[in-house]
VOLUM-347909 format. One line per 4 residues: number of its first residue (from 1); their letters; for each residue x, y, z negated of N, C-alpha, C. Coordinates in nm, 4 decimals, always signed. Atoms other than C-alpha are relative to their C-alpha. Layout:
<sites>
NUM	A	X,Y,Z,X,Y,Z,X,Y,Z  ...
</sites>
This chain:
<sites>
1	XXXX	+0.0799,-0.1186,+0.0000,+0.0000,+0.0000,+0.0000,+0.0854,+0.1269,+0.0000  -0.0846,-0.1194,-0.0040,+0.2472,+0.2697,+0.1076,-0.0802,+0.1306,-0.0043  +0.0809,-0.1218,+0.0007,-0.0299,+0.5241,+0.1664,-0.0443,+0.0342,-0.1417  +0.0476,-0.0215,+0.1367,-0.1732,+0.4812,-0.1824,+0.1142,+0.0421,-0.0916
5	XXXX	-0.1176,-0.0366,+0.0793,+0.1733,+0.5005,-0.3341,+0.0375,+0.1453,+0.0259  -0.0310,-0.1384,-0.0351,+0.2386,+0.8261,-0.1482,-0.0987,+0.0983,-0.0596  +0.1033,-0.0859,+0.0591,-0.0909,+0.9759,-0.2614,+0.0215,+0.0117,-0.1497  -0.0218,+0.0020,+0.1448,-0.0239,+0.8737,-0.6193,+0.1197,+0.0878,-0.0377
9	XXXX	-0.1202,-0.0794,+0.0294,+0.3256,+1.0257,-0.6145,-0.0269,+0.1488,+0.0162  +0.0296,-0.1404,-0.0254,+0.2002,+1.3518,-0.4659,-0.0908,+0.0589,-0.1082  +0.0900,-0.0476,+0.1049,-0.0804,+1.3843,-0.7194,+0.0770,+0.0223,-0.1293  -0.0750,-0.0130,+0.1255,+0.1541,+1.3254,-1.0114,+0.1031,+0.1125,+0.0070
13	XXXX	-0.0960,-0.1092,-0.0154,+0.4072,+1.5750,-0.8714,-0.0671,+0.1366,-0.0115  +0.0637,-0.1317,-0.0109,+0.1569,+1.8549,-0.8157,-0.0979,+0.0324,-0.1119  +0.0974,-0.0239,+0.1064,-0.0797,+1.8127,-1.1100,+0.0697,+0.0141,-0.1347  -0.0529,-0.0136,+0.1352,-0.0250,+1.9070,-1.4696,-0.0073,-0.1342,-0.0718
17	XXXX	-0.0014,+0.1293,+0.0700,+0.0664,+1.6143,-1.6962,-0.1287,-0.0302,-0.0764  +0.1254,+0.0237,+0.0739,-0.2471,+1.6614,-1.9073,-0.1128,-0.0434,+0.0931  +0.1059,+0.0327,-0.0956,-0.4666,+1.6371,-1.5971,+0.0118,-0.1436,+0.0494  -0.0210,+0.1351,-0.0513,-0.3139,+1.3044,-1.4998,+0.0248,-0.1024,-0.1098
21	XXXX	-0.0294,+0.0914,+0.1115,-0.2753,+1.1499,-1.8458,-0.0797,-0.1296,+0.0093  +0.0851,+0.1192,-0.0086,-0.5668,+0.9101,-1.7930,-0.0458,-0.0293,+0.1428  +0.0385,+0.0146,-0.1397,-0.5853,+0.9286,-1.4135,+0.0514,-0.1319,+0.0567  -0.0387,+0.1207,-0.0719,-0.5819,+0.6097,-1.2121,-0.0302,+0.0218,+0.1480
25	XXXX	+0.0185,-0.0118,-0.1449,-0.5294,+0.6352,-0.8366,-0.0005,-0.1421,+0.0548  +0.0165,+0.1378,-0.0460,-0.6637,+0.3105,-0.6929,-0.0820,-0.0020,+0.1288  +0.0827,+0.0139,-0.1194,-0.8320,+0.1821,-0.3803,-0.1458,-0.0162,-0.0421  +0.1428,+0.0069,+0.0271,-1.2090,+0.1956,-0.3590,-0.0487,-0.1439,+0.0019
29	XXXX	+0.0625,+0.1325,-0.0009,-1.4135,-0.1110,-0.4436,-0.1183,-0.0041,+0.0965  +0.1162,-0.0067,-0.0882,-1.6818,+0.0077,-0.2009,+0.0301,-0.0438,+0.1426  -0.0386,+0.0450,-0.1328,-1.4863,-0.0878,+0.1085,-0.0614,+0.0837,+0.1104  +0.0594,-0.0686,-0.1153,-1.6712,-0.0016,+0.4305,-0.1188,+0.0883,-0.0365
33	XXXX	+0.1163,-0.0780,+0.0420,-1.9588,+0.1482,+0.2323,+0.0377,+0.1304,-0.0701  -0.0445,-0.1175,+0.0754,-1.7487,+0.4222,+0.0693,-0.0519,+0.1305,+0.0607  +0.0470,-0.1225,-0.0649,-1.8422,+0.6894,+0.3253,-0.1483,+0.0215,-0.0192  +0.1452,-0.0090,+0.0159,-2.2128,+0.6133,+0.3040,-0.0366,+0.0353,-0.1438
37	XXXX	+0.0279,-0.0280,+0.1407,-2.2128,+0.6135,-0.0758,+0.0408,+0.1436,-0.0337  -0.0431,-0.1369,+0.0231,-2.0161,+0.9390,-0.0789,-0.0971,+0.1011,+0.0580  +0.0971,-0.0899,-0.0628,-2.2593,+1.1039,+0.1621,-0.1294,+0.0039,-0.0810  +0.1217,+0.0048,+0.0819,-2.5558,+0.9888,-0.0464,+0.0189,+0.0778,-0.1296
41	XXXX	-0.0281,-0.0745,+0.1234,-2.3925,+1.1294,-0.3601,-0.0030,+0.1502,+0.0256  +0.0023,-0.1424,-0.0331,-2.3450,+1.4644,-0.1874,-0.1426,+0.0507,+0.0201  +0.1399,-0.0386,-0.0204,-2.7125,+1.4741,-0.0848,-0.0703,+0.0128,-0.1342  +0.0637,-0.0037,+0.1318,-2.8290,+1.3924,-0.4368,+0.0501,+0.1201,-0.0795
45	XXXX	-0.0580,-0.1139,+0.0710,-2.5910,+1.6511,-0.5823,-0.0589,+0.1314,+0.0518  +0.0571,-0.1214,-0.0590,-2.7235,+1.9145,-0.3409,-0.1461,+0.0171,-0.0420  +0.1419,-0.0085,+0.0333,-3.0883,+1.8334,-0.4093,-0.0228,+0.0372,-0.1457  +0.0165,-0.0262,+0.1432,-3.0390,+1.8522,-0.7850,+0.0821,+0.1180,-0.0489
49	XXXX	-0.0753,-0.1195,+0.0392,-2.8185,+2.1609,-0.7808,-0.0995,+0.1097,-0.0360  +0.0919,-0.1102,+0.0331,-2.9691,+2.4770,-0.9298,-0.0553,+0.0698,+0.1246  +0.0455,-0.0677,-0.1220,-2.9858,+2.6383,-0.5844,-0.0997,-0.0865,+0.0774  +0.0907,+0.0905,-0.0704,-3.1488,+2.3314,-0.4292,-0.1347,-0.0096,-0.0692
53	XXXX	+0.1249,+0.0058,+0.0765,-3.4071,+2.3087,-0.7070,-0.0780,+0.1295,+0.0165  +0.0665,-0.1298,-0.0166,-3.4836,+2.6810,-0.6817,-0.0646,+0.0096,+0.1381  +0.0539,-0.0071,-0.1360,-3.5331,+2.6529,-0.3044,-0.1249,-0.0843,+0.0121  +0.1192,+0.0862,-0.0061,-3.7771,+2.3638,-0.3452,-0.1163,+0.0639,-0.0763
57	XXXX	+0.1057,-0.0645,+0.0774,-3.9696,+2.5513,-0.6146,-0.0559,+0.1211,+0.0736  +0.0468,-0.1156,-0.0763,-3.9866,+2.8631,-0.3963,-0.0945,-0.0420,+0.1123  +0.0862,+0.0475,-0.1072,-4.1414,+2.6592,-0.1144,-0.1363,-0.0429,-0.0545  +0.1258,+0.0448,+0.0579,-4.4108,+2.5316,-0.3537,-0.0871,+0.1162,-0.0473
61	XX	+0.0747,-0.1153,+0.0526,-4.5102,+2.8755,-0.4809,-0.0906,+0.0572,+0.1071  +0.0954,-0.0565,-0.0985,-4.8185,+3.0271,-0.3153,+0.0386,+0.1393,+0.0447
</sites>
């Protein structure tokens, strides 16, 4: 895993030690589904954001 090793090294070089004290840089267990799960998480995050909730409530108001 040379790519993962490179990412890990770069993160540890550029981040503060406290930020990486409990950080684990590992490969995803989601495999081919990682992109889909990430996109779904972004949609849910957007819908439940304060701005997203306000927009939905504004559309419901008469």
